[in-house]
GUPA-573303 format. One line per 3 residues: their letters; for each residue x, y, z of C-alpha. Coordinates in steps of 0.001 Angstrom, whole numbers, plus 500000, padded with zeros to 6 digits. Each point is the difference from the previous one (the first is absolute). Layout:
// residues N
A = X Y Z; ...
***
This chain:
// residues 89
MSR = 384635 979461 382560; 501241 498694 503312; 503251 498504 500593
QML = 498306 496494 500579; 497926 500317 496999; 503174 500795 497911
TIV = 501659 496887 501554; 497131 497713 499088; 500175 501472 496367
ALS = 503534 499446 499666; 499751 496436 501582; 497220 499107 497668
LAI = 502021 501260 496976; 503024 498096 501130; 497704 496902 500199
LVS = 498689 500650 496657; 503320 500528 498413; 501457 496727 501936
AVA = 497038 497998 498536; 500503 501085 496502; 503742 499111 500407
VVQ = 499046 496489 501287; 497515 499535 496945; 502808 501163 497695
AKH = 502403 497679 501599; 497834 497044 499894; 499212 500517 496374
KTR = 503694 500347 499115; 500745 496637 501903; 497271 498297 497867
EMA = 501182 501429 496913; 503554 498818 500906; 498974 496528 501046
HEL = 498183 499680 496623; 503209 501088 498200; 502055 497593 502099
QVE = 497676 497079 498952; 500338 500978 496358; 503665 500126 500072
RVE = 500113 496660 501817; 498004 498454 497184; 502131 501647 497479
RDK = 503123 498638 502007; 498586 496340 500000; 499007 500378 496178
LST = 503803 500928 499171; 501158 497500 502322; 498061 497394 498029
EWA = 501202 501429 496668; 503543 499921 501019; 499912 496409 501163
QLQ = 498502 499113 496522; 502719 502211 498215; 502625 498023 502040
LEE = 498607 496732 498915; 499779 500997 496409; 503546 501312 499970
SAW = 501234 496709 501657; 498013 497969 497218; 501507 502362 497148
ANP = 503473 499612 501515; 499990 496271 500267; 503335 498630 498404
DRV = 498129 497292 498176; 497588 502420 498457; 502809 502585 499177
AQV = 501746 496949 497975; 497087 499181 498147; 499275 503505 499137
ARR = 503782 500409 498925; 499624 496944 497753; 496699 500764 498570
ELS = 500091 503730 499375; 503822 500605 499723; 500798 496903 498465
MVQ = 502805 499554 502562; 501557 496594 500574; 502041 498554 503090
PRN = 503423 499542 498818; 501203 496254 499902; 503631 500212 500816
YVV = 500966 502816 502368; 502570 500485 502935; 499517 502153 503031
LES = 503129 501888 500856; 500501 501416 503384; 501410 503297 500559
RR = 502833 500222 502255; 500835 503371 501638
***
């Protein structure tokens, strides 16, 4: 084989390897873009769920509701005569 033919074969092989690498890189990029989209959807779903949980926590922790549950379920009552003492340090 002549030197020129060997160079052409080597360059053709390099082009082929380069083309395969480009195809693999594009495929990997598309896979990662899809993964990113899936993760963004999951993030949005979790963000919505978190907001709903915060609203629920706020409703459950409402002082009026806590007092109502304390009276109804625990038979607790508001003391009639009480004095608040201040602590002096």
